[in-house]
VOPAGU-2260 file (C-alpha; in pm, 1 decimal, decimal comma):
REM VOPAGU-2260
SITE   aa  ch    i         X         Y         Z
SITE  MET   A    0    4026,5    -354,7   -1458,9
SITE  PHE   A    1    4157,1    -212,9   -1131,3
SITE  LYS   A    2    4214,3     125,5   -1293,9
SITE  VAL   A    3    3852,8     137,2   -1416,2
SITE  LEU   A    4    3726,1      45,3   -1068,2
SITE  ARG   A    5    3957,3     301,4    -904,0
SITE  ASP   A    6    3843,7     575,5   -1141,4
SITE  TRP   A    7    3477,8     490,8   -1075,7
SITE  ILE   A    8    3527,1     503,8    -697,2
SITE  GLN   A    9    3722,1     827,2    -727,6
SITE  ARG   A   10    3443,6     978,3    -938,3
SITE  TYR   A   11    3145,8     888,7    -719,1
SITE  PHE   A   12    3288,9     837,4    -368,8
SITE  SER   A   13    3551,3    1108,2    -340,4
SITE  ASP   A   14    3305,5    1329,6    -150,7
SITE  GLU   A   15    3296,3    1250,5     224,7
SITE  GLU   A   16    2926,6    1336,8     253,9
SITE  ALA   A   17    2848,1    1091,7     -24,9
SITE  VAL   A   18    3030,8     816,1     162,0
SITE  VAL   A   19    2842,4     894,7     483,7
SITE  LEU   A   20    2510,4     896,2     297,6
SITE  ALA   A   21    2591,5     560,5     135,8
SITE  VAL   A   22    2675,6     408,9     477,3
SITE  LEU   A   23    2354,8     545,3     633,4
SITE  LEU   A   24    2143,5     409,7     347,4
SITE  PHE   A   25    2310,4      70,0     374,3
SITE  LEU   A   26    2257,0      54,2     750,4
SITE  GLY   A   27    1896,2     170,4     713,5
SITE  PHE   A   28    1805,5     -89,1     451,6
SITE  THR   A   29    1984,7    -361,7     648,4
SITE  ALA   A   30    1792,7    -272,9     965,6
SITE  VAL   A   31    1460,5    -270,4     778,2
SITE  LEU   A   32    1520,7    -605,0     606,8
SITE  THR   A   33    1642,9    -781,0     921,1
SITE  LEU   A   34    1429,2    -614,3    1188,6
SITE  GLY   A   35    1127,8    -503,1     984,0
SITE  GLY   A   36     896,6    -766,3    1131,2
SITE  MET   A   37     979,6    -676,7    1490,4
SITE  LEU   A   38     960,9    -303,2    1420,7
SITE  ALA   A   39     626,5    -324,1    1236,0
SITE  PRO   A   40     431,8    -148,1    1519,4
SITE  VAL   A   41     686,5     135,3    1510,5
SITE  LEU   A   42     645,3     168,8    1134,6
SITE  ALA   A   43     266,2     168,8    1168,0
SITE  GLY   A   44     292,3     439,0    1434,7
SITE  MET   A   45     519,6     648,6    1213,6
SITE  VAL   A   46     278,4     620,6     918,9
SITE  LEU   A   47     -19,7     726,4    1130,7
SITE  ALA   A   48     180,6    1010,8    1287,0
SITE  TYR   A   49     270,8    1130,6     936,4
SITE  LEU   A   50     -98,0    1132,9     849,6
SITE  MET   A   51    -193,1    1343,5    1150,5
SITE  GLN   A   52     107,0    1576,4    1156,9
SITE  GLY   A   53     -48,6    1807,0     898,9
SITE  LEU   A   54    -359,9    1851,0    1113,3
SITE  VAL   A   55    -146,8    1921,6    1420,9
SITE  THR   A   56      50,0    2183,1    1227,6
SITE  THR   A   57    -275,0    2344,2    1106,4
SITE  LEU   A   58    -407,7    2370,7    1462,0
SITE  GLU   A   59     -76,6    2518,8    1580,1
SITE  ARG   A   60     -98,0    2781,9    1306,1
SITE  MET   A   61    -435,9    2873,4    1454,4
SITE  ARG   A   62    -237,1    2965,9    1768,0
SITE  LEU   A   63    -343,1    2665,1    1970,2
SITE  PRO   A   64     -80,8    2536,6    2215,9
SITE  GLY   A   65     116,9    2242,0    2084,4
SITE  SER   A   66       7,4    2006,7    2360,5
SITE  LEU   A   67    -359,3    2096,5    2306,5
SITE  ALA   A   68    -329,2    2045,4    1929,1
SITE  VAL   A   69    -167,6    1705,0    1980,0
SITE  GLY   A   70    -433,7    1609,4    2235,6
SITE  MET   A   71    -722,0    1704,7    2005,6
SITE  VAL   A   72    -577,9    1520,4    1706,8
SITE  PHE   A   73    -497,7    1213,3    1914,6
SITE  ALA   A   74    -850,3    1212,2    2060,2
SITE  LEU   A   75    -990,2    1224,9    1705,3
SITE  PHE   A   76    -764,7     932,4    1608,6
SITE  MET   A   77    -880,3     723,4    1905,2
SITE  GLY   A   78   -1245,0     801,7    1827,7
SITE  LEU   A   79   -1204,1     686,2    1467,5
SITE  LEU   A   80   -1024,4     373,3    1588,2
SITE  VAL   A   81   -1313,0     288,2    1822,8
SITE  VAL   A   82   -1567,0     340,4    1542,5
SITE  PHE   A   83   -1362,6     112,8    1315,8
SITE  LEU   A   84   -1342,5    -163,5    1577,5
SITE  VAL   A   85   -1704,0    -141,7    1693,3
SITE  VAL   A   86   -1888,0     -74,6    1365,1
SITE  ILE   A   87   -1679,4    -164,4    1059,3
SITE  VAL   A   88   -1490,9    -474,6    1179,4
SITE  PRO   A   89   -1808,3    -666,5    1285,0
SITE  LEU   A   90   -1971,5    -581,9     949,8
SITE  LEU   A   91   -1669,2    -705,9     755,9
SITE  TRP   A   92   -1644,1   -1020,0     968,9
SITE  HIS   A   93   -2012,9   -1103,2     916,6
SITE  GLN   A   94   -1984,0   -1065,3     540,1
SITE  LEU   A   95   -1663,5   -1272,1     533,7
SITE  VAL   A   96   -1824,9   -1559,6     726,9
SITE  THR   A   97   -2131,1   -1546,7     499,9
SITE  LEU   A   98   -1907,4   -1555,7     192,8
SITE  PHE   A   99   -1725,8   -1866,9     320,3
SITE  ASN   A  100   -2058,4   -2040,4     380,8
SITE  GLU   A  101   -2182,2   -1962,9      28,9
SITE  LEU   A  102   -1864,8   -2062,5    -156,9
SITE  PRO   A  103   -1988,1   -2416,1    -247,1
SITE  GLY   A  104   -2310,2   -2273,6    -394,3
SITE  MET   A  105   -2111,6   -2011,7    -583,4
SITE  LEU   A  106   -1887,8   -2278,7    -731,2
SITE  ALA   A  107   -2188,5   -2477,4    -856,3
SITE  LYS   A  108   -2342,8   -2162,8   -1007,7
SITE  TRP   A  109   -2018,2   -2066,1   -1181,0
SITE  GLN   A  110   -1985,2   -2421,2   -1312,2
SITE  SER   A  111   -2331,2   -2411,9   -1467,7
SITE  LEU   A  112   -2255,2   -2072,8   -1625,3
SITE  LEU   A  113   -1925,9   -2195,3   -1768,3
SITE  LEU   A  114   -2089,8   -2504,6   -1914,8
SITE  LEU   A  115   -2315,0   -2277,4   -2119,2
SITE  LEU   A  116   -2019,2   -2121,9   -2300,6
SITE  PRO   A  117   -1950,0   -2419,4   -2537,5
SITE  GLU   A  118   -2315,4   -2416,2   -2640,7
SITE  ARG   A  119   -2318,0   -2045,4   -2717,9
SITE  TYR   A  120   -1964,9   -2012,7   -2855,3
SITE  PRO   A  121   -1865,8   -2357,3   -2987,6
SITE  HIS   A  122   -1596,0   -2214,4   -3214,3
SITE  LEU   A  123   -1420,9   -2035,1   -2927,9
SITE  VAL   A  124   -1463,2   -2261,4   -2623,2
SITE  SER   A  125   -1473,2   -2640,5   -2604,7
SITE  ASP   A  126   -1613,7   -2871,7   -2338,0
SITE  GLU   A  127   -1264,8   -2995,3   -2249,2
SITE  GLN   A  128   -1139,3   -2641,8   -2186,3
SITE  VAL   A  129   -1434,6   -2566,9   -1959,6
SITE  LEU   A  130   -1385,6   -2889,5   -1762,0
SITE  GLN   A  131   -1014,4   -2818,1   -1721,0
SITE  THR   A  132   -1094,5   -2466,1   -1597,9
SITE  ILE   A  133   -1346,2   -2604,6   -1346,8
SITE  GLU   A  134   -1090,0   -2853,8   -1213,9
SITE  VAL   A  135    -831,1   -2578,3   -1174,4
SITE  VAL   A  136   -1081,1   -2357,9    -989,2
SITE  ARG   A  137   -1177,6   -2647,0    -760,7
SITE  GLY   A  138    -812,5   -2711,2    -682,5
SITE  GLU   A  139    -750,4   -2346,7    -599,4
SITE  ILE   A  140   -1060,6   -2331,1    -377,7
SITE  GLY   A  141    -943,6   -2647,4    -202,5
SITE  LYS   A  142    -606,3   -2488,5    -135,7
SITE  PHE   A  143    -783,4   -2178,7      -9,1
SITE  GLY   A  144    -994,9   -2391,8     223,8
SITE  GLN   A  145    -683,4   -2562,6     362,6
SITE  TRP   A  146    -525,3   -2221,5     415,1
SITE  ALA   A  147    -839,3   -2097,3     594,0
SITE  LEU   A  148    -835,3   -2404,3     822,0
SITE  THR   A  149    -467,1   -2357,0     902,3
SITE  PHE   A  150    -528,9   -1987,2     957,0
SITE  SER   A  151    -813,4   -2058,5    1200,0
SITE  LEU   A  152    -603,7   -2310,2    1394,5
SITE  SER   A  153    -320,9   -2057,9    1431,0
SITE  SER   A  154    -547,5   -1760,4    1504,0
SITE  LEU   A  155    -441,9   -1729,6    1869,9
SITE  PRO   A  156     -95,6   -1585,8    1790,6
SITE  LEU   A  157    -262,6   -1356,5    1538,6
SITE  LEU   A  158    -504,5   -1229,9    1803,6
SITE  VAL   A  159    -211,3   -1168,4    2036,6
SITE  ASN   A  160     -34,6    -968,9    1763,2
SITE  ILE   A  161    -350,3    -766,7    1699,6
SITE  MET   A  162    -379,7    -686,1    2070,4
SITE  ILE   A  163     -14,3    -579,1    2074,2
SITE  TYR   A  164     -80,2    -347,7    1779,4
SITE  LEU   A  165    -391,1    -201,9    1943,7
SITE  VAL   A  166    -190,6    -119,2    2256,8
SITE  LEU   A  167     148,8     -17,6    2118,2
SITE  VAL   A  168      51,1     171,0    1802,0
SITE  PRO   A  169    -164,3     438,9    1973,3
SITE  ILE   A  170     110,5     492,0    2234,6
SITE  LEU   A  171     372,4     530,1    1961,6
SITE  VAL   A  172     149,4     765,4    1763,0
SITE  PHE   A  173     103,4     987,6    2066,2
SITE  PHE   A  174     474,7    1015,3    2138,3
SITE  PHE   A  175     568,6    1062,5    1772,1
SITE  LEU   A  176     329,5    1357,9    1763,3
SITE  LYS   A  177     418,7    1498,4    2103,5
SITE  ASP   A  178     798,3    1461,6    2092,9
SITE  ARG   A  179     866,3    1492,6    1719,9
SITE  GLU   A  180    1106,1    1785,9    1768,4
SITE  MET   A  181    1297,4    1608,5    2043,8
SITE  ILE   A  182    1325,4    1289,8    1837,2
SITE  GLY   A  183    1447,5    1494,5    1541,2
SITE  ARG   A  184    1717,1    1664,1    1750,8
SITE  TRP   A  185    1825,8    1327,4    1892,2
SITE  VAL   A  186    1866,4    1178,9    1543,1
SITE  ARG   A  187    2051,0    1485,3    1412,4
SITE  GLY   A  188    2289,8    1463,8    1707,2
SITE  TYR   A  189    2438,3    1143,1    1566,1
SITE  LEU   A  190    2489,3    1282,3    1216,7
SITE  PRO   A  191    2806,6    1458,2    1097,4
SITE  ARG   A  192    2820,4    1835,1    1128,8
SITE  GLU   A  193    2883,5    1875,5     756,4
SITE  ARG   A  194    2569,2    1718,7     614,2
SITE  ALA   A  195    2441,7    1944,1     336,2
SITE  LEU   A  196    2389,9    1648,7     100,7
SITE  ILE   A  197    2216,0    1439,8     369,0
SITE  THR   A  198    1992,6    1733,2     464,2
SITE  ARG   A  199    1895,5    1798,5     103,3
SITE  VAL   A  200    1802,1    1435,5      40,9
SITE  ALA   A  201    1623,2    1409,3     378,6
SITE  GLN   A  202    1413,8    1720,3     316,3
SITE  GLU   A  203    1314,5    1600,3     -28,3
SITE  MET   A  204    1221,0    1256,3     102,1
SITE  ASN   A  205    1032,3    1397,4     398,9
SITE  ARG   A  206     815,5    1596,2     159,1
SITE  GLN   A  207     772,4    1305,3     -78,9
SITE  ILE   A  208     688,9    1044,6     186,0
SITE  ALA   A  209     446,7    1272,9     369,6
SITE  ASN   A  210     274,1    1361,6      42,6
SITE  TYR   A  211     259,1     997,6     -65,2
SITE  ILE   A  212     127,3     854,1     262,3
SITE  ARG   A  213    -141,7    1119,1     307,9
SITE  GLY   A  214    -243,8    1103,4     -56,0
SITE  LYS   A  215    -253,4     723,7     -59,7
SITE  VAL   A  216    -468,6     702,5     255,2
SITE  ILE   A  217    -707,3     966,4     117,3
SITE  GLU   A  218    -724,7     767,8    -207,3
SITE  ILE   A  219    -802,5     447,7     -13,6
SITE  PHE   A  220   -1088,6     612,1     175,9
SITE  ILE   A  221   -1233,6     785,3    -131,7
SITE  CYS   A  222   -1215,1     479,0    -357,6
SITE  GLY   A  223   -1344,2     247,3     -86,5
SITE  GLY   A  224   -1625,3     483,1      14,7
SITE  VAL   A  225   -1744,1     560,0    -338,7
SITE  THR   A  226   -1725,2     191,7    -431,5
SITE  TYR   A  227   -1929,2      95,6    -123,8
SITE  ILE   A  228   -2197,8     351,8    -210,0
SITE  GLY   A  229   -2212,3     231,0    -570,3
SITE  PHE   A  230   -2227,3    -138,1    -474,1
SITE  VAL   A  231   -2497,5     -77,8    -210,8
SITE  ALA   A  232   -2702,7     131,1    -455,1
SITE  LEU   A  233   -2690,8    -153,7    -708,3
SITE  GLY   A  234   -2769,1    -415,3    -441,0
SITE  LEU   A  235   -2446,2    -615,4    -466,1
SITE  ASN   A  236   -2384,4    -867,3    -188,9
SITE  TYR   A  237   -2076,0    -828,1      32,1
SITE  ALA   A  238   -2053,6    -458,9     -61,1
SITE  ALA   A  239   -1845,6    -363,3     243,7
SITE  LEU   A  240   -1597,8    -649,4     197,6
SITE  LEU   A  241   -1551,2    -581,7    -173,8
SITE  ALA   A  242   -1522,3    -205,4    -115,9
SITE  LEU   A  243   -1246,6    -274,4     138,0
SITE  LEU   A  244   -1062,2    -483,1    -121,6
SITE  VAL   A  245   -1100,7    -208,1    -381,9
SITE  GLY   A  246    -968,0      51,4    -136,2
SITE  ILE   A  247    -667,9    -159,2     -40,4
SITE  SER   A  248    -595,8    -242,3    -405,2
SITE  VAL   A  249    -484,5     115,0    -474,7
SITE  VAL   A  250    -176,2      47,5    -260,6
SITE  VAL   A  251     -40,3    -170,2    -542,7
SITE  PRO   A  252     -43,1      38,6    -862,8
SITE  TYR   A  253    -172,2    -129,0   -1180,2
SITE  VAL   A  254    -157,5    -484,0   -1039,0
SITE  GLY   A  255    -402,8    -425,7    -753,1
SITE  THR   A  256    -679,0    -304,5    -982,2
SITE  VAL   A  257    -653,8    -611,6   -1204,9
SITE  VAL   A  258    -646,5    -855,7    -912,1
SITE  VAL   A  259    -943,3    -709,2    -722,9
SITE  THR   A  260   -1158,4    -703,3   -1037,5
SITE  VAL   A  261   -1177,0   -1084,5   -1031,8
SITE  PRO   A  262   -1371,3   -1126,0    -700,9
SITE  VAL   A  263   -1596,7    -831,1    -787,3
SITE  ALA   A  264   -1688,6    -985,6   -1123,1
SITE  LEU   A  265   -1729,6   -1339,2    -984,2
SITE  ILE   A  266   -1959,1   -1234,9    -697,3
SITE  ALA   A  267   -2168,2   -1019,3    -931,1
SITE  LEU   A  268   -2184,2   -1307,5   -1177,4
SITE  PHE   A  269   -2300,4   -1544,6    -905,2
SITE  GLN   A  270   -2567,2   -1301,3    -788,2
SITE  TRP   A  271   -2709,5   -1188,4   -1123,5
SITE  GLY   A  272   -2562,5   -1408,9   -1396,2
SITE  TRP   A  273   -2512,4   -1264,3   -1746,2
SITE  SER   A  274   -2779,2    -999,2   -1692,5
SITE  ASP   A  275   -2811,3    -625,6   -1742,7
SITE  GLN   A  276   -2751,9    -575,4   -1368,4
SITE  PHE   A  277   -2412,1    -740,4   -1403,8
SITE  ILE   A  278   -2323,7    -509,3   -1693,3
SITE  TYR   A  279   -2437,5    -202,6   -1497,6
SITE  LEU   A  280   -2222,1    -301,0   -1200,5
SITE  MET   A  281   -1910,9    -359,9   -1407,7
SITE  ALA   A  282   -1969,4     -29,4   -1587,9
SITE  VAL   A  283   -1993,6     158,2   -1256,4
SITE  TYR   A  284   -1684,6     -21,5   -1128,4
SITE  GLY   A  285   -1494,6      66,4   -1447,1
SITE  ILE   A  286   -1595,8     433,2   -1416,9
SITE  ILE   A  287   -1470,9     442,5   -1055,1
SITE  GLN   A  288   -1136,0     291,4   -1155,1
SITE  THR   A  289   -1103,3     529,6   -1449,9
SITE  LEU   A  290   -1175,7     836,7   -1237,3
SITE  ASP   A  291    -929,9     714,1    -976,1
SITE  GLY   A  292    -647,2     672,4   -1223,5
SITE  ASN   A  293    -710,4     981,8   -1436,2
SITE  VAL   A  294    -853,9    1237,1   -1191,1
SITE  LEU   A  295    -794,7    1144,1    -827,3
SITE  VAL   A  296    -434,6    1025,8    -852,8
SITE  PRO   A  297    -310,3    1334,4   -1045,6
SITE  LEU   A  298    -483,0    1562,3    -791,2
SITE  LEU   A  299    -346,3    1383,7    -482,5
SITE  PHE   A  300       5,1    1317,0    -610,5
SITE  SER   A  301      68,3    1628,2    -817,3
SITE  GLU   A  302     377,4    1706,3    -607,8
SITE  ALA   A  303     521,9    1356,7    -628,8
SITE  VAL   A  304     822,8    1278,6    -843,3
SITE  ASN   A  305     710,2    1122,8   -1167,6
SITE  LEU   A  306     820,7     763,3   -1206,8
SITE  HIS   A  307     786,6     548,8   -1514,5
SITE  PRO   A  308     526,4     267,8   -1481,3
SITE  VAL   A  309     800,7       9,8   -1539,3
SITE  ALA   A  310    1000,2     158,3   -1249,6
SITE  ILE   A  311     690,3     148,5   -1025,6
SITE  ILE   A  312     613,5    -215,8   -1107,3
SITE  CYS   A  313     977,9    -315,9   -1054,2
SITE  ALA   A  314     983,1    -131,1    -720,7
SITE  VAL   A  315     661,8    -304,2    -606,8
SITE  LEU   A  316     798,6    -647,0    -699,9
SITE  LEU   A  317    1141,6    -585,6    -548,0
SITE  PHE   A  318    1049,7    -420,4    -219,2
SITE  GLY   A  319     735,9    -632,5    -179,2
SITE  GLY   A  320     942,4    -948,2    -212,5
SITE  LEU   A  321    1200,5    -821,7      35,7
SITE  TRP   A  322     971,2    -658,6     291,4
SITE  GLY   A  323     617,0    -789,8     243,5
SITE  PHE   A  324     321,0    -554,1     289,5
SITE  TRP   A  325     529,6    -258,9     405,2
SITE  GLY   A  326     756,9    -303,5     104,7
SITE  VAL   A  327     454,9    -279,3    -126,6
SITE  PHE   A  328     318,3      22,0      62,4
SITE  PHE   A  329     650,2     209,0      58,8
SITE  ALA   A  330     759,4      90,7    -287,9
SITE  ILE   A  331     700,5     427,2    -456,2
SITE  PRO   A  332     862,3     636,3    -176,6
SITE  LEU   A  333    1162,6     402,0    -176,4
SITE  ALA   A  334    1191,2     426,8    -553,7
SITE  THR   A  335    1165,3     803,8    -516,6
SITE  LEU   A  336    1440,5     792,6    -253,0
SITE  PHE   A  337    1661,9     601,6    -494,0
SITE  LYS   A  338    1593,3     858,8    -766,9
SITE  ALA   A  339    1651,5    1153,0    -530,9
SITE  VAL   A  340    1983,3    1008,5    -416,6
SITE  LEU   A  341    2096,6     955,1    -776,5
SITE  ASP   A  342    1999,2    1311,0    -868,9
SITE  ALA   A  343    2174,5    1466,3    -568,1
SITE  TRP   A  344    2481,1    1241,1    -568,1
SITE  PRO   A  345    2800,3    1442,0    -625,9
SITE  SER   A  346    3032,5    1320,9    -896,6
SITE  LYS   A  347    3346,2    1447,8   -1052,5
SITE  GLU   A  348    3327,2    1476,5   -1424,7
SITE  PRO   A  349    3589,7    1265,4   -1597,0
SITE  VAL   A  350    3881,9    1457,5   -1735,5
SITE  VAL   A  351    3877,5    1458,8   -2114,1
SITE  ALA   A  352    4216,9    1468,6   -2279,2
SITE  PRO   A  353    4261,5    1758,4   -2523,9
SITE  LEU   A  354    4263,9    1671,4   -2888,5
SITE  LEU   A  355    4607,7    1689,2   -3049,3
């Protein structure tokens, strides 16, 4: 047993750079899992800086001074933030309040529609099954109402956290853009001089994470925007709120699409019933999801490392359970990091004894 363990350690950890990389990865994951909540504004600032770094680099290639390029990009970011807070947030809040007020009426309408199923399909659905489904839905809505009440009572700390984000995140974004070279030199100063393996993995991950974050945000805006236009054109209520949910759902591959389809279908069913308008809406929604998965994603993530769907789902479940929202958002880059480390990890091939 000890010989097998010793041979395994000798094979995979005989290289000093591999040991250093393993220690750095362990310390990094430990810091994220233990301090991730407190460092959430820093992570948000890093994500936004990643998004805008490409634009800064483009302006610098146009021979603009670095400080001017950073200032222009940061001014654009602040302008978009103001538009979001002044225009989009009030619209979303109004639709959310209206939806809460109409939930009892929606429940009654859904109940009447469900009670029609045993009459139309008596061989498939029984009255008892419909009544059990209605009781389950009522229980879930009751739990949701209790959560909403608790959420409203504890909204003051949430507002304080939002204000902290609105102050700290723009400051962090500005300094991440302005002093990125200095921060990079400071981090490299604490690394070993012989770090070819670390550099190779870091360069690969820097490319992958930047590509993923920018592509994912572009996908969110495109899916959300196209969905909003389609829902408004068809006259669906709460178009902005549902489009926001559809845009955010792309963060969670496979699972997000299935989950967000439920509120879209239920609200459309409440508004139109089993009508042609309902079928048209679901057809448009299905076309948007199909184009997203088969056209938009391959175009945006063509440079990303291919991961098997099972690996993606496992990464979402694992990192989401450990790290919450940020774990879900970074699940694919973290899985890619794990794959890149395995591919680059040095190992000594076992010595095979010659045949006698």
